[in-house]
Structures are given as structure tokens and as C-alpha cells.
C-alpha positions as CSV (number, residue, x, y, z in Angstrom):
1,M,106.2,113.0,76.3
2,I,103.5,112.5,78.9
3,F,103.2,116.2,80.4
4,Q,102.4,119.5,78.9
5,E,104.4,122.4,79.7
6,F,102.0,123.8,82.0
7,E,101.5,120.4,83.9
8,K,105.3,120.3,84.6
9,L,104.7,123.6,86.9
10,Y,102.4,121.4,89.0
11,L,104.6,118.4,89.0
12,Q,107.5,120.7,90.6
13,Q,105.4,121.4,93.7
14,Y,105.7,118.5,95.6
15,T,108.1,118.0,98.9
16,V,110.5,116.0,99.3
17,Q,108.5,113.7,101.6
18,E,105.7,113.5,99.1
19,K,108.5,112.5,96.2
20,R,109.9,109.8,98.3
21,A,106.1,108.6,99.3
22,M,105.1,108.8,95.5
23,C,108.3,106.6,94.6
24,I,107.0,103.6,96.6
25,F,104.0,103.6,94.3
26,F,105.6,104.2,91.2
27,M,108.3,101.4,91.8
28,E,105.5,99.0,92.8
29,A,103.6,99.8,89.7
30,A,106.8,98.9,87.5
31,H,107.2,95.6,89.5
32,A,103.7,94.5,90.0
33,D,103.6,91.7,87.2
34,N,107.1,90.9,87.9
35,E,108.9,92.3,85.0
36,I,110.3,95.7,84.1
37,H,109.1,96.5,80.5
38,P,111.3,99.1,78.6
39,N,108.5,101.5,78.1
40,E,107.7,101.4,81.9
41,V,111.3,102.5,82.4
42,K,111.0,105.5,79.6
43,V,107.7,106.6,81.7
44,I,109.6,106.3,84.9
45,N,112.3,108.2,83.8
46,E,110.4,110.8,82.3
47,I,108.3,111.2,85.7
48,F,111.5,111.2,87.6
49,S,112.9,113.8,85.6
50,V,110.0,116.4,85.6
51,I,109.3,115.6,89.3
52,N,113.1,116.0,90.0
53,I,113.0,112.7,92.0
54,T,116.8,111.8,92.7
55,K,118.3,108.8,93.5
56,A,118.4,109.7,97.2
57,D,114.8,110.2,97.2
58,L,114.5,106.7,95.9
59,D,116.8,105.2,98.1
60,A,115.1,107.1,101.5
61,S,111.6,105.8,99.9
62,Q,112.5,101.9,100.7
63,S,112.7,102.9,104.4
64,M,109.3,104.5,104.3
65,P,106.4,102.6,105.3
66,M,103.6,101.9,102.7
67,N,101.0,102.9,105.0
68,S,102.7,106.3,106.1
69,A,103.3,107.1,102.6
70,L,99.3,106.5,101.9
71,D,98.6,108.8,104.5
72,L,101.1,111.4,103.7
73,L,99.8,111.4,99.9
74,S,96.3,111.5,101.0
75,R,96.8,114.7,102.9
76,M,98.1,116.5,99.7
77,S,96.1,119.0,97.8
78,E,93.5,117.5,95.1
79,I,95.6,118.8,92.5
80,K,98.6,117.2,93.5
81,R,96.7,114.0,94.1
82,I,95.5,114.1,90.7
83,Y,98.8,114.4,89.1
84,F,100.3,111.7,91.5
85,G,97.2,109.6,89.9
86,K,98.2,110.4,86.3
87,C,102.1,109.4,86.9
88,L,100.9,106.3,88.4
89,A,98.5,105.4,85.8
90,N,101.0,106.2,83.1
91,I,103.2,103.8,84.3
92,I,100.7,101.2,84.7
93,I,99.5,101.4,81.4
94,A,103.1,101.9,79.8
95,D,103.8,98.2,78.7
96,G,100.4,98.2,76.8
97,N,98.7,95.8,79.5
98,I,96.8,96.4,82.8
99,S,97.5,93.3,84.9
100,P,95.5,92.1,87.8
101,E,98.2,93.0,89.9
102,E,98.8,96.4,88.4
103,N,94.6,97.0,88.8
104,E,95.3,95.8,92.6
105,L,97.6,98.5,93.2
106,W,95.7,101.2,91.6
107,N,92.2,100.4,93.4
108,I,94.4,100.4,96.9
109,V,96.0,103.6,96.2
110,N,93.0,105.1,94.8
111,S,90.9,104.1,97.6
112,R,93.1,105.7,100.0
113,V,94.5,108.6,98.1
114,K,91.8,109.7,95.9
115,C,94.1,110.5,93.1
116,E,91.5,109.9,90.2
117,A,90.3,113.2,88.4
118,P,86.5,114.4,89.0
119,D,84.1,113.6,86.5
């Protein structure tokens, strides 16, 4: 289990558009190193279940331009951005290795969305 019960309350606050924007980067993270590890699938399934991301959300995310998704995510509240970052980071580390492509994805997303928890 990635999330505590109280965290699940925050994760259920995303709008449909925010969920769809997040899907883009969740799937990019899973595919970044050109293979999807079983642990990545497990983590993604848990995240999708907790956030209530549907197949329709996933399908709709494919037509959303990446820059539009980044702009939308950057306008979320700080707490939403931090939990998005936690989800993305959990997908990136799920296979036990952080590839250069995953690291680059994190850096791009974090530079625009500011999804890292403050020190």
C-alpha cells in the first residue's frame, strides 16, 4: 500500500481534467525505459483505483497535448501537486531502478508543475 487512509481523501479531490492530465505522465513514466515492469503495473493500478481514474480518462488523456497537461497541473493547489508528484515518483521507482529517461521526465514535470514537497 502506497497511501495512508487520510491521503486517499486528498487523492479523491482531483477533477476529471486533472486526472486525465496526470494519466499522461503516469503512462510516460511507465514506458520511459521501454519496458513496463510488473511492479509498475501494480503501482499504477493502485493509483488509478485510489484516484478513481477510469478507462475513459485514460483514453481521453491520449488526445490532451502534453504542454496543456503541464499547464493544467501547474495550476492545481500545492497539496494536489505534491500528491501528484508522490504518485509519479512511486511509478518511477516501482521497478527498483531510475533510468535516465525517467529522471529526465521527473525533471521536466517538476520544473513546470513544482510537485516536490517543500523541505
